[in-house]
Structures are given as structure tokens and as C-alpha cells.
C-alpha positions as CSV (number, residue, x, y, z in Angstrom):
1,M,-33.9,-4.4,-12.9
2,T,-32.5,-2.3,-15.8
3,G,-29.3,-1.1,-17.2
4,V,-27.3,-4.3,-17.0
5,S,-24.4,-4.2,-19.5
6,P,-23.9,-7.6,-21.3
7,Q,-20.1,-7.5,-20.8
8,N,-20.3,-7.1,-17.0
9,F,-20.9,-10.1,-14.8
10,D,-24.1,-9.5,-12.8
11,E,-23.7,-11.2,-9.4
12,M,-27.5,-11.3,-8.8
13,K,-29.0,-12.2,-12.2
14,D,-27.7,-14.5,-14.9
15,A,-27.7,-13.7,-18.7
16,G,-31.3,-14.9,-19.0
17,G,-32.5,-12.7,-16.1
18,E,-32.9,-15.6,-13.7
19,T,-31.8,-15.1,-10.1
20,R,-28.5,-16.8,-9.2
21,P,-28.7,-19.3,-6.3
22,A,-26.7,-17.0,-3.9
23,Y,-29.5,-14.4,-4.1
24,G,-32.4,-16.8,-4.2
25,D,-33.6,-16.4,-0.5
26,Y,-32.9,-12.7,-0.5
27,C,-34.9,-12.0,-3.8
28,N,-37.8,-14.1,-2.5
29,W,-37.8,-11.8,0.6
30,Y,-37.3,-8.6,-1.4
31,D,-40.2,-9.4,-3.8
32,Q,-42.6,-9.6,-0.8
33,Q,-41.7,-6.2,0.7
34,D,-43.8,-3.1,0.4
35,A,-42.2,-0.5,-1.8
36,A,-43.1,2.3,0.6
37,L,-41.5,0.4,3.5
38,L,-38.3,0.0,1.6
39,K,-38.2,3.6,0.7
40,R,-38.7,4.5,4.4
41,K,-36.0,2.1,5.5
42,D,-33.5,3.6,3.0
43,A,-34.1,7.0,4.5
44,E,-33.8,5.6,8.0
45,A,-30.4,4.1,7.2
46,D,-29.0,7.5,6.2
47,E,-30.4,9.0,9.4
48,S,-28.9,6.2,11.5
49,F,-25.4,6.8,10.0
50,R,-25.8,10.5,10.6
51,R,-26.7,10.0,14.3
52,T,-23.9,7.5,14.8
53,G,-21.4,9.9,13.2
54,I,-20.2,7.6,10.4
55,T,-18.5,10.2,8.3
56,F,-15.2,10.8,6.6
57,N,-13.4,14.0,5.7
58,V,-12.7,15.1,2.1
59,Y,-9.7,17.4,2.0
60,G,-9.6,20.2,-0.4
61,E,-7.0,22.9,-0.9
62,D,-8.3,25.2,1.8
63,E,-10.6,23.2,4.0
64,A,-11.8,19.7,5.0
65,E,-15.4,18.8,4.3
66,E,-17.1,16.2,6.4
67,R,-19.5,13.9,4.5
68,L,-21.8,11.0,5.3
69,I,-20.6,7.6,4.1
70,P,-23.2,6.6,1.5
71,F,-24.8,3.2,2.4
72,D,-26.8,0.9,0.1
73,M,-29.2,-1.5,1.8
74,V,-29.0,-4.3,-0.9
75,P,-26.4,-6.8,0.4
76,R,-23.6,-8.2,-1.7
77,I,-23.8,-12.0,-1.3
78,I,-21.0,-14.6,-1.6
79,T,-21.6,-18.4,-1.3
80,A,-19.7,-20.5,1.1
81,P,-17.8,-22.4,-1.6
82,E,-16.8,-19.1,-3.2
83,W,-15.6,-17.8,0.1
84,R,-13.5,-20.9,0.9
85,R,-11.7,-20.5,-2.4
86,L,-11.1,-16.8,-1.7
87,T,-9.8,-17.4,1.8
88,R,-7.3,-20.0,0.6
89,G,-5.9,-17.4,-1.9
90,I,-5.9,-14.6,0.6
91,E,-4.1,-16.6,3.2
92,Q,-1.4,-17.7,0.7
93,R,-0.9,-14.0,-0.3
94,V,-0.7,-12.7,3.2
95,R,1.9,-15.4,4.2
96,A,3.9,-14.4,1.2
97,L,3.7,-10.7,2.1
98,N,5.0,-11.3,5.6
99,A,7.9,-13.5,4.3
100,F,8.7,-10.9,1.6
101,L,8.8,-8.0,4.2
102,Y,11.1,-10.0,6.4
103,D,13.4,-10.8,3.5
104,L,13.5,-7.2,2.3
105,Y,14.8,-6.0,5.7
106,H,17.3,-8.9,6.1
107,R,19.1,-10.8,3.4
108,Q,17.1,-9.7,0.4
109,E,17.2,-13.2,-1.1
110,I,14.6,-12.3,-3.7
111,I,16.8,-9.6,-5.1
112,R,19.9,-11.8,-5.0
113,A,17.9,-14.4,-7.0
114,G,17.1,-11.8,-9.6
115,R,13.3,-12.1,-9.1
116,L,12.9,-8.5,-8.0
117,P,14.8,-5.5,-9.3
118,E,16.8,-3.6,-6.7
119,R,15.6,-0.3,-8.2
120,L,12.2,-0.9,-6.6
121,L,13.9,-0.3,-3.2
122,R,16.3,2.4,-4.2
123,G,14.5,5.8,-3.6
124,N,11.4,4.0,-2.4
125,E,10.1,6.3,0.4
126,A,8.1,3.4,2.0
127,W,11.2,1.3,2.5
128,L,12.8,2.2,5.9
129,Q,16.6,1.8,6.4
130,N,15.8,2.0,10.2
131,M,14.1,-1.4,10.0
132,V,17.0,-3.3,8.4
133,G,18.0,-6.3,10.6
134,L,15.1,-5.7,12.9
135,A,12.6,-8.6,13.3
136,P,9.2,-7.7,14.7
137,P,7.7,-9.9,17.6
138,G,6.7,-13.2,16.2
139,G,8.0,-12.2,12.8
140,V,4.7,-10.5,12.0
141,Y,5.0,-7.3,9.9
142,T,1.4,-7.0,8.7
143,H,-0.9,-7.6,11.7
144,I,-4.0,-6.2,9.9
145,V,-4.2,-6.5,6.1
146,G,-6.8,-5.6,3.5
147,I,-6.7,-7.3,0.2
148,D,-8.8,-5.5,-2.5
149,L,-10.5,-8.0,-4.9
150,V,-12.5,-7.5,-8.1
151,R,-14.6,-10.0,-9.9
152,T,-15.1,-10.3,-13.7
153,G,-17.0,-13.6,-14.0
154,P,-18.5,-16.6,-12.1
155,D,-15.1,-17.9,-11.1
156,D,-12.9,-15.0,-11.9
157,F,-11.5,-13.1,-8.9
158,F,-8.4,-10.9,-9.1
159,V,-6.4,-9.0,-6.6
160,L,-6.5,-5.3,-7.4
161,E,-4.4,-4.0,-4.5
162,D,-2.6,-5.0,-1.3
163,N,-3.1,-2.8,1.8
164,A,-0.4,-3.8,4.3
165,R,0.3,-0.5,5.9
166,T,-2.9,0.8,7.5
167,P,-6.0,-0.7,5.8
168,S,-9.1,1.2,6.7
169,G,-12.9,0.6,6.4
170,V,-13.4,-2.2,8.9
171,S,-15.7,0.0,11.0
172,Y,-18.0,0.5,8.0
173,M,-18.1,-3.3,7.5
174,L,-19.3,-3.6,11.1
175,E,-21.8,-0.7,11.0
176,N,-23.2,-1.9,7.7
177,R,-24.1,-5.2,9.3
178,E,-25.5,-3.7,12.4
179,T,-27.7,-1.3,10.4
180,M,-29.0,-4.2,8.2
181,M,-29.8,-6.3,11.3
182,A,-31.6,-3.4,13.0
183,M,-33.7,-2.6,9.9
184,F,-34.5,-6.1,8.7
185,P,-34.3,-8.6,11.6
186,D,-36.7,-10.9,9.8
187,L,-34.4,-11.1,6.8
188,F,-31.6,-12.7,8.9
189,S,-34.0,-15.4,10.1
190,K,-34.6,-16.4,6.4
191,V,-31.0,-16.2,5.2
192,A,-28.2,-17.8,7.1
193,V,-25.2,-15.4,7.1
194,E,-21.8,-15.7,8.7
195,P,-21.3,-13.1,11.5
196,V,-18.8,-10.3,11.4
197,S,-19.6,-8.7,14.8
198,N,-16.8,-10.6,16.6
199,Y,-14.1,-8.8,14.6
200,P,-13.2,-6.4,17.4
201,R,-12.8,-9.2,19.9
202,R,-10.7,-11.2,17.4
203,L,-8.6,-8.1,16.7
204,A,-8.0,-7.5,20.4
205,R,-7.0,-11.2,20.8
206,S,-4.8,-11.2,17.8
207,L,-2.9,-8.0,18.8
208,A,-2.5,-9.2,22.4
209,A,-0.9,-12.4,21.1
210,C,1.9,-10.2,19.6
211,V,3.5,-9.3,22.9
212,P,7.0,-7.7,22.7
213,P,10.0,-9.8,23.8
214,K,10.4,-7.8,27.0
215,F,6.8,-8.3,28.2
216,E,7.2,-9.8,31.6
217,G,3.7,-11.2,32.1
218,G,1.8,-11.3,35.3
219,R,-0.7,-8.7,34.0
220,K,-3.1,-8.0,31.2
221,V,-1.5,-7.0,27.9
222,N,-2.1,-3.3,27.3
223,V,-3.2,-2.5,23.8
224,A,-3.7,1.1,22.6
225,V,-4.8,2.7,19.4
226,L,-2.7,5.6,18.2
227,T,-4.7,8.2,16.2
228,P,-3.5,11.5,14.6
229,G,-6.6,13.1,16.2
230,I,-10.2,14.2,15.5
231,F,-9.3,15.9,12.2
232,N,-8.1,12.7,10.6
233,S,-10.4,11.4,7.9
234,A,-10.6,8.0,9.6
235,Y,-11.0,9.2,13.2
236,F,-14.4,7.6,13.5
237,E,-12.9,4.3,12.8
238,H,-10.0,4.8,15.3
239,A,-12.4,5.7,18.1
240,F,-14.9,2.9,17.1
241,L,-12.3,0.2,17.1
242,A,-10.7,1.3,20.4
243,D,-14.1,1.3,22.0
244,Q,-15.1,-2.0,20.6
245,M,-11.8,-3.7,21.6
246,G,-11.8,-2.2,25.1
247,A,-8.5,-0.5,24.3
248,E,-7.3,3.0,25.0
249,L,-7.5,5.6,22.2
250,V,-4.4,7.8,22.5
251,E,-2.7,10.6,20.6
252,G,1.0,11.2,20.6
253,S,0.7,13.7,23.4
254,D,-0.8,11.0,25.7
255,L,2.3,8.8,25.4
256,R,5.9,9.2,26.6
257,V,9.0,7.0,27.0
258,V,9.6,6.4,30.7
259,G,12.1,3.9,32.0
260,G,12.7,2.3,28.6
261,K,9.0,1.7,28.0
262,V,6.3,3.6,26.1
263,Q,3.8,4.7,28.8
264,M,0.3,6.2,28.4
265,R,-1.3,8.8,30.6
266,T,-4.3,7.5,32.5
267,T,-6.4,8.6,35.5
268,R,-4.3,6.2,37.5
269,G,-1.0,7.7,36.3
270,F,1.2,6.4,33.6
271,E,0.8,2.7,32.5
272,P,3.0,0.8,30.0
273,V,1.7,0.1,26.4
274,D,2.7,-3.3,25.2
275,V,1.0,-3.3,21.7
276,L,0.3,-0.1,19.8
277,Y,-2.1,-0.3,16.9
278,R,-1.0,2.8,15.1
279,R,-3.0,4.7,12.6
280,V,-0.2,7.3,12.1
281,D,2.0,7.1,9.1
282,D,5.7,6.1,9.4
283,D,7.0,9.6,8.8
284,Y,5.2,11.0,11.9
285,L,5.7,8.1,14.2
286,D,8.9,9.2,16.0
287,P,10.3,12.8,15.5
288,L,13.7,11.6,16.7
289,T,13.9,9.0,13.9
290,F,11.7,10.3,11.1
291,E,10.0,13.7,10.5
292,P,11.5,16.0,13.2
293,D,8.6,18.4,13.2
294,S,6.0,15.8,13.9
295,V,3.7,16.3,16.9
296,L,1.6,13.2,16.1
297,G,4.1,10.5,17.2
298,V,6.1,9.6,20.3
299,P,9.7,10.8,20.7
300,G,11.9,7.7,21.2
301,I,9.3,5.0,20.4
302,M,11.6,3.5,17.7
303,D,14.4,3.0,20.3
304,V,11.9,1.1,22.5
305,Y,10.7,-0.9,19.5
306,R,14.3,-1.9,18.6
307,D,14.9,-2.9,22.2
308,G,11.9,-5.2,22.2
309,G,9.9,-3.1,24.6
310,I,6.8,-2.6,22.4
311,T,5.0,-4.1,19.4
312,I,3.9,-1.6,16.7
313,A,1.1,-2.9,14.5
314,N,1.5,-2.7,11.6
315,A,5.3,-2.7,11.7
316,P,7.1,0.4,10.3
317,G,8.2,-0.1,6.8
318,T,5.3,-2.3,5.7
319,G,4.1,0.3,3.3
320,V,6.7,-0.9,0.7
321,A,4.3,-3.8,0.1
322,D,1.5,-1.3,-0.9
323,D,3.7,0.0,-3.7
324,K,1.9,-0.7,-7.0
325,A,5.2,-1.5,-8.8
326,I,5.9,-4.1,-6.1
327,Y,2.3,-5.4,-6.6
328,S,3.1,-6.1,-10.2
329,F,5.7,-8.7,-9.0
330,M,3.4,-10.4,-6.5
331,P,3.0,-13.6,-8.6
332,E,6.8,-14.0,-8.5
333,I,6.8,-13.1,-4.8
334,V,4.1,-15.6,-3.9
335,E,5.9,-18.4,-5.8
336,F,9.3,-17.4,-4.3
337,Y,8.2,-17.6,-0.7
338,T,5.5,-20.3,-0.8
339,G,6.8,-22.6,-3.6
340,E,3.2,-22.4,-5.0
341,K,1.5,-20.7,-7.9
342,P,-0.8,-17.9,-6.8
343,L,-4.3,-19.0,-6.1
344,L,-5.6,-15.5,-6.7
345,P,-4.1,-13.8,-9.8
346,N,-3.1,-10.2,-10.2
347,V,-4.7,-7.9,-12.7
348,E,-2.5,-7.7,-15.7
349,T,-0.1,-4.8,-15.1
350,W,2.4,-2.8,-17.2
351,R,5.3,-1.3,-15.4
352,C,5.9,2.1,-17.0
353,A,9.5,2.0,-15.8
354,D,10.1,-0.6,-18.5
355,K,10.7,1.0,-22.0
356,E,8.6,-1.5,-23.9
357,S,5.7,-1.3,-21.4
358,L,5.8,2.5,-21.4
359,K,5.6,2.5,-25.2
360,Y,2.5,0.2,-25.1
361,V,0.9,2.3,-22.4
362,L,1.5,5.6,-24.3
363,D,0.1,4.1,-27.5
364,N,-3.0,2.8,-25.7
365,L,-3.8,5.5,-23.0
366,E,-7.4,5.8,-24.1
367,E,-8.1,2.2,-23.2
368,L,-6.1,1.8,-19.9
369,V,-6.2,2.7,-16.2
370,V,-3.0,4.4,-15.2
371,K,-2.1,4.7,-11.4
372,E,0.6,6.3,-9.4
373,V,2.7,3.6,-7.6
374,H,2.1,5.3,-4.2
375,G,-1.4,6.6,-5.0
376,S,-4.5,5.8,-3.1
377,G,-8.1,6.8,-2.6
378,G,-8.8,7.0,-6.4
379,Y,-6.6,10.1,-6.8
380,G,-3.7,10.6,-9.2
381,M,-5.0,8.1,-11.7
382,L,-6.3,8.2,-15.3
383,I,-9.3,6.1,-16.5
384,G,-8.7,6.2,-20.2
385,P,-12.1,5.3,-21.5
386,T,-13.8,8.1,-19.5
387,A,-11.1,10.7,-19.8
388,T,-11.2,13.7,-22.0
389,K,-8.6,14.4,-24.7
390,K,-7.2,17.2,-22.6
391,E,-6.8,14.9,-19.5
392,I,-5.1,12.2,-21.6
393,K,-2.7,14.8,-23.0
394,A,-1.8,16.0,-19.6
395,F,-1.3,12.5,-18.2
396,R,0.8,11.6,-21.2
397,A,3.2,14.4,-20.2
398,K,3.3,13.1,-16.6
399,L,4.1,9.6,-17.8
400,E,6.9,10.8,-20.1
401,A,8.4,13.0,-17.4
402,N,8.4,10.3,-14.7
403,P,7.5,6.8,-16.0
404,M,8.8,5.1,-12.8
405,N,6.0,6.7,-10.9
406,Y,3.2,4.8,-12.8
407,I,1.8,1.4,-13.6
408,A,-1.0,0.7,-16.0
409,Q,-3.8,-1.9,-16.1
410,P,-6.6,-2.8,-18.5
411,T,-10.0,-1.3,-17.9
412,L,-11.7,-4.3,-16.3
413,S,-15.3,-5.3,-16.8
414,L,-16.0,-5.3,-13.1
415,S,-18.9,-7.3,-11.8
416,T,-22.1,-5.5,-10.7
417,C,-24.4,-5.8,-7.8
418,P,-27.8,-4.0,-7.6
419,I,-28.3,-0.9,-5.5
420,Y,-31.7,0.3,-4.2
421,T,-33.1,3.3,-6.0
422,N,-36.6,4.9,-6.0
423,K,-37.2,3.2,-9.3
424,G,-36.1,-0.2,-8.1
425,L,-32.9,-2.2,-8.3
426,S,-30.1,-1.0,-10.6
427,P,-26.7,-2.5,-11.1
428,R,-23.5,-0.8,-10.1
429,H,-19.8,-1.8,-10.1
430,V,-18.3,-3.2,-6.9
431,D,-15.1,-4.3,-5.3
432,L,-14.4,-6.1,-2.1
433,R,-11.9,-5.6,0.8
434,P,-11.7,-8.6,3.1
435,F,-9.9,-8.0,6.4
436,V,-7.1,-10.3,7.6
437,L,-5.6,-10.6,11.1
438,V,-2.1,-12.0,11.5
439,S,-0.4,-13.1,14.8
440,P,2.0,-15.8,15.8
441,N,-1.0,-18.0,16.4
442,G,-2.0,-17.9,12.7
443,I,-4.1,-16.0,10.1
444,E,-7.8,-15.2,10.5
445,I,-10.0,-13.8,7.8
446,T,-13.3,-12.3,8.7
447,P,-16.1,-13.9,6.6
448,G,-17.3,-10.8,4.7
449,G,-15.5,-7.5,4.3
450,L,-16.1,-4.1,2.9
451,T,-17.9,-4.0,-0.4
452,R,-17.4,-0.6,-2.0
453,V,-19.9,0.4,-4.7
454,A,-19.7,3.0,-7.5
455,L,-23.0,4.7,-7.0
456,K,-22.8,6.7,-10.2
457,R,-24.1,4.7,-13.2
458,G,-21.2,3.4,-15.3
459,S,-18.5,4.6,-12.9
460,L,-15.6,2.3,-12.0
461,V,-14.4,4.4,-9.1
462,V,-15.7,3.0,-5.8
463,N,-13.8,5.2,-3.3
464,S,-16.1,7.1,-1.0
465,S,-14.1,10.3,-1.6
466,Q,-14.9,9.9,-5.3
467,G,-18.6,9.4,-5.1
468,G,-18.7,5.7,-4.0
469,G,-20.6,4.0,-1.2
470,T,-20.6,0.8,0.8
471,K,-22.7,-2.3,1.2
472,D,-23.1,-5.1,3.7
473,T,-21.2,-8.2,2.5
474,W,-22.8,-11.5,3.2
475,V,-21.0,-14.8,3.2
476,L,-23.6,-17.6,3.3
477,K,-23.4,-20.4,5.7
478,D,-23.2,-24.0,4.3
């Protein structure tokens, strides 16, 4: 394996080139494989994804291009002790996020205490006045959460982002595992890996536990998945999860408010929806409350929600927790609501809204990563060390014009995992998105998650829309 940078933590090999214990059984298996067989399996994986329809859309100015999700067949492996440590930190953070969201829409004690500036809510499009004073069923705002993690050393994990609105990618986690098990069944008899295939059942159970106050019982809880439609970039995932959960996949035109309840059109007539797993943004959820021209949502659904007739997962207004300026206060938020120090630290972050921080960022643009506070997908950001002088100059002007729109972070030495190439294994940078389910019954964390990998040598951008791919993530059993 070549190309390992000494400043990056290699998750498979130590500094002396020896295999780390987590990868011992896998490497013993890999070394016994025929090179021609591995090359053939790599091609089979691409064909399998193509047949299954595992694609995403990349939107340009004039048209959307459908692309195959790049898949790498070398797993990313995490030991059981490492995973236990991560899950404790993730659970703590998710508990704090839900408490924080409840507080923001009620007494705002964290602002009264001077621990969070009020300016972060003023003018924040993700904060919804319509949710003030409204408590979701069971007090759960974030029913499905994705916490993005990066690693820089043997014991050094950091939270890079919180995804509390509509985290995506869980279908790729499931398909990656299914593909690996189909290609290499013997491998899973040699390495004991925690399963992830029960996620859809756990998701269905978790959502069903979040019944609205006016649910009368005496029948099965009806769960539906609301999708914007087939042209959405994540439509494959919407359809996949609905199918795997045994839930109805609906569009806004399939739903209407009848008799004070949200009802869906079926072959048996209209039936009530109790829990709606929505994959439609807040702005388009209800044209009577938000964007009046929206045809993606359901007119009147917010009135039913306020009246306790339906549960919306995730709750409207949760996107405020995805704000990267809010993220920079997460250590304070965790301590304020849990009384504990964060078990998983943030990446060091400079808030460009602060004059001193802005000066530091402008003086060090060539060394920093600068992000829009509402940005996602790897867009709207500057990676200083790989940017041209022209790009840095243009971004400097954006920062000076609207500093509140940006935060900055150091360029991290992200850990690497090997990918399969025709020349053998080669290291690439990775991150990890574990998926969390929250209900009144508690918090569940799937043992694994979505490992995203920067397939371009030296690249730090792992997003699929920016040339990244995905890997199967293994958590080893004890």
C-alpha cells in the first residue's frame, strides 16, 4: 500500500507498516484472494448498484444529471471498544440537541443565561416562529439524526456536523452491507461484524412509538414517507426506506386534510396518517403556512400538527440545529442541558460574525476551511490549502461583505482508509455518519453508519456530488 502521508492517521496500518488489530482478520483474508477475482468483484459491485438503481442527481444550472454512487469494496472497520465510546458521545449530543430545540421554541433559557447570542435566531431562516410554544409528541424534535464524525488519531474523534433536519444516506449504508455480503459471504464467516440490516424495522418501530396525542388506538399506527417526487436527488432512498419499513410512499398530492386528520389516498379509499416521515423541506411542507406556491406539501397539515392529530418527523424547525454557527456553540449547549462536559469534541471553529475571529480568518485564509452556516453537500465552501489565489481573493470579498454567513475551521489531518484500485490498496480520506433513532422509548444508534470516502488522491471532500464515494462500515463484535 503506497501513498500514506505521515501526518494522517492510517486506520489500517500503523507507522511501522504493521496491520492494526481491527483489520487483522480482514487483511489475512485479503492476502489470500486472487487478484483477478477481486478485480472482477469490483466491476460486479458497480453493475449491482446500476441494476438496483442506486443513483443520485447532480443539479446543474440547466439540467439534472443522474450518477451512480461510487462504492469501494474495502470496509472501514471500527472495534467494539471504539464504538462504545462513540455511542456514549453521540447519545449525549442527541439528548442535548432535543433539549436545546425544545428550549429554543419555549422559554429560551440558554439565551436568558447568556450562553447563546440571540442574534443566532434573529433572521435565521431555519428557526420557525410557527413552532413557538408547540411541543412535539413525546418531546421529540429529531426522530432521525446523523452525526458526522472525523478522526485524526487513535483516540481522536471529532464531530464535524450535526444533521438534525433530514439526514440522508442510510439507504447507502444498507445497500453497501448487502452488496458486501453477496460478494464475499465467506468473509463474514471469518470476521464477526455487527448487523445493520434491522435498521428499517427499528426505524418503523421508533416512528410508530411517536404516535400523536389524538391517536385513538385500536388499530395499527399508519406511518408514511413524504417525498418531493422522483426528481429529488434522494428519491431512491425515500422509496427504499418506505418499502423496507412496509410504509406508504406518498407525495403531497396523495394527502389531504379530511375531518381534522391528514388522510392518504389508497386503493381502499382515504386512510389516516398518524406519523409522517417527511423528506420535504419546511418551506414546502404546508402552502397555507409557509411557501404559498408549494405543490410538494399538504395544505393545512400544520393546523393538524398543532392540534395533535399527526406527528411529523423530523419536527418542523429542527433545521436550526444544523446551522454551523449554532454548531460552534455545541460544547456550551451540551454542558447547559446535560450538566456534563462533551464526550465528543467539536472541531475548533472561528465564528466570522465576531470581529477578532474574522480578522484571524482573513489573515489565514490559505490555511483554513471556510463554510457557509447553512451550506451542505460540499458547496459554498473554501478549502484554503487547495484553493487558487483567484478563489481565495473571491472568497475574501464574500467574507468581508457578509461575515455572519460563514464559519472557519482548521484543515484537519483526516484519517485514511484504503480503497481498492487496480494497483492494489491505496489510502483515501474518510468521514463517518452514524444514524440515530429517537423516540419516547429512548435513543438507538445503528452499529455502523455511512463512511464517505474522498476517491481522489489527496482530496478532503467526501461528498458524492463532489467526487466522493461510500464504503461499508463494520463495527466488530466483542
